[in-house]
ZAMARGU-4260 file (C-alpha; in steps of 0.2 Angstrom, whole numbers, plus 5000, padded with zeros to 4 digits):
<rodrens>
0) 5010/4678/5424 | 4995/4684/5415 | 4993/4700/5406 | 4976/4708/5404 | 4975/4715/5386
5) 4967/4732/5383 | 4956/4728/5367 | 4948/4745/5367 | 4931/4739/5372 | 4923/4747/5387
10) 4922/4737/5403 | 4905/4729/5406 | 4896/4726/5422 | 4901/4707/5423 | 4918/4702/5431
15) 4929/4697/5416 | 4943/4703/5405 | 4940/4704/5386 | 4957/4696/5383 | 4971/4688/5394
20) 4988/4683/5388 | 4999/4671/5397 | 5014/4661/5391 | 5011/4665/5373 | 4993/4660/5374
25) 4978/4672/5371 | 4962/4668/5379 | 4947/4679/5373 | 4928/4679/5372 | 4917/4690/5361
30) 4900/4694/5356 | 4892/4708/5346 | 4897/4722/5357 | 4899/4739/5349 | 4913/4751/5354
35) 4901/4761/5365 | 4897/4745/5375 | 4880/4743/5367 | 4875/4726/5360 | 4869/4723/5342
40) 4853/4712/5343 | 4850/4714/5324 | 4852/4701/5310 | 4864/4687/5313 | 4876/4691/5300
45) 4878/4708/5307 | 4881/4701/5325 | 4893/4688/5318 | 4903/4701/5308 | 4904/4713/5324
50) 4909/4698/5335 | 4923/4692/5323 | 4929/4710/5321 | 4930/4711/5340 | 4940/4695/5340
55) 4952/4703/5327 | 4953/4718/5338 | 4959/4708/5353 | 4971/4698/5343 | 4979/4714/5336
60) 4980/4722/5353 | 4989/4706/5359 | 5002/4707/5345 | 4994/4694/5334 | 4982/4691/5319
65) 4968/4679/5315 | 4981/4667/5308 | 4986/4664/5326 | 4969/4657/5332 | 4970/4639/5336
70) 4952/4636/5342 | 4935/4644/5341 | 4920/4639/5351 | 4904/4646/5344 | 4888/4648/5355
75) 4872/4652/5345 | 4854/4653/5351 | 4847/4646/5334 | 4857/4632/5325 | 4848/4637/5309
80) 4860/4652/5310 | 4875/4641/5307 | 4875/4644/5288 | 4875/4663/5290 | 4888/4662/5304
85) 4899/4651/5292 | 4898/4663/5278 | 4904/4677/5290 | 4917/4666/5297 | 4925/4663/5280
90) 4926/4682/5278 | 4938/4682/5293 | 4947/4665/5292 | 4955/4655/5278 | 4962/4638/5277
95) 4970/4630/5286 | 4955/4634/5298 | 4956/4634/5317 | 4949/4619/5326 | 4931/4624/5330
100) 4916/4618/5340 | 4898/4625/5337 | 4884/4624/5350 | 4866/4628/5351 | 4861/4636/5368
105) 4845/4641/5375 | 4850/4659/5378 | 4864/4671/5381 | 4865/4685/5394 | 4858/4699/5384
110) 4841/4696/5376 | 4842/4697/5357 | 4860/4692/5357 | 4862/4677/5345 | 4880/4672/5347
115) 4895/4673/5357 | 4912/4665/5354 | 4927/4660/5364 | 4944/4659/5355 | 4962/4653/5359
120) 4977/4659/5350 | 4996/4656/5351 | 5004/4673/5350 | 5023/4673/5347 | 5032/4682/5360
125) 5043/4696/5353 | 5061/4690/5351 | 5074/4699/5362 | 5087/4709/5353 | 5105/4703/5356
</rodrens>
């Protein structure tokens, strides 16, 4: 059974959930979305920082941490931004790092949005008290 996780971000006009948990797995996707629903279209490092902060927010809402992330997929509109994204990534993750794939794409849904991520995590189920 799947559980929709309330991550504290507003619903957008597209038909999706910010985070879904099922059988101890968390499936989540994020971009540079502010808490009021507006999109940061500024500098790549600011967009990356907000995007990974949103990921952390989703993990905490699901009962996990960044240490529980097993895979991250990064979509970026300019592969030259990889160095800046890596620098921010290291602010949020430490070794051993999650498995990762990074892709250059022609564009994202919101003009000016430079990256979007998909992440998978294994969130330990709370143990039942005897």
